[in-house]
DRENKE-126002 format. One line per field, with one value per residue (C-alpha): residue in three letters; x negated, y negated, z negated. Coordinates in pm, 1 decimal, m for minus. Layout:
% residues N
aa (ALA,...)
u (X,...)
v (Y,...)
w (Z,...)
% end
This chain:
% residues 71
aa (MET,THR,ASN,LEU,ASP,LYS,PHE,TRP,LYS,ALA,LEU,LEU,ILE,VAL,LYS,PRO,ASN,THR,GLN,LEU,THR,VAL,LYS,GLY,ASP,ILE,ASN,SER,GLU,GLU,ASP,PHE,ASN,ASN,ASN,ILE,LYS,TRP,ASN,THR,GLY,VAL,ASP,GLU,ASN,ASN,ARG,ALA,ILE,THR,THR,THR,VAL,ASN,PRO,HIS,SER,GLU,ILE,THR,TRP,THR,ALA,VAL,LYS,VAL,GLU,MET,ASP,LYS,LEU)
u (m340.6,m588.1,m921.6,m797.3,m492.2,m728.9,m937.8,m635.3,m514.3,m864.2,m904.4,m580.9,m714.4,m1048.3,m893.8,m519.7,m397.9,m722.6,m660.4,m866.5,m849.7,m1000.2,m1110.4,m1165.7,m1202.7,m1388.5,m1580.4,m1917.6,m2101.5,m2193.3,m1822.4,m1748.1,m2012.2,m1924.4,m1553.3,m1397.4,m1307.9,m1237.8,m974.7,m1102.8,m817.0,m602.1,m664.2,m439.4,m238.7,m182.5,m415.4,m648.5,m1004.7,m1220.4,m1577.5,m1770.6,m1952.7,m1770.3,m1680.8,m1577.0,m1871.8,m1653.0,m1554.7,m1846.3,m1861.4,m1958.7,m1657.7,m1415.9,m1564.0,m1527.7,m1156.6,m1118.2,m1269.5,m1009.7,m721.4)
v (m1478.8,m1618.3,m1457.0,m1359.5,m1190.7,m996.9,m898.4,m753.2,m564.0,m429.9,m322.1,m122.3,52.3,137.6,252.5,219.3,130.9,m32.4,m278.0,m593.2,m968.3,m1212.0,m1559.6,m1778.9,m1641.9,m1347.7,m1474.5,m1311.3,m1035.6,m1290.5,m1365.5,m992.3,m939.4,m1245.4,m1323.9,m990.9,m840.8,m469.4,m312.1,m1.4,64.6,m95.9,m165.6,m86.2,m404.0,m295.8,m567.0,m493.8,m390.3,m539.2,m531.7,m734.7,m417.9,m238.4,111.2,241.0,358.9,382.0,13.8,m182.2,m524.2,m354.1,m119.0,m398.8,m638.0,m379.7,m352.9,m731.3,m781.0,m545.9,m759.6)
w (3666.4,3415.4,3343.7,2997.7,3154.1,3379.0,3077.9,2896.1,3203.8,3271.6,2910.9,2930.6,3240.6,3078.2,2748.6,2681.2,2330.2,2221.2,1939.4,1913.7,1873.7,2121.2,2016.7,2318.6,2668.5,2817.1,3120.1,3066.8,2884.5,2616.8,2561.2,2554.4,2286.9,2075.8,2114.5,2019.9,1682.9,1719.1,1493.3,1318.4,1077.1,808.5,442.0,145.0,217.4,579.0,712.1,999.1,927.8,1202.4,1322.9,1575.9,1686.9,1966.5,1835.4,2180.9,2390.9,2701.0,2680.8,2817.9,2979.9,3305.8,3301.4,3211.5,3468.3,3747.1,3670.5,3633.0,3978.6,4128.8,3999.5)
% end
């Protein structure tokens, strides 16, 4: 299982149905903070509205990493 696979599985454990886009890999807190675009809704053309600021207080690098380490 790749690290990115672990990230996705861990994310689903921490908060199911979270929508986001990952560019690159998630190997560190820096990657977590810089390589994710979080979906916050859709515009009038049904395209995703994204932000680089994590809108989910329960999804932290620490929480995700704990779950990744269990896999």
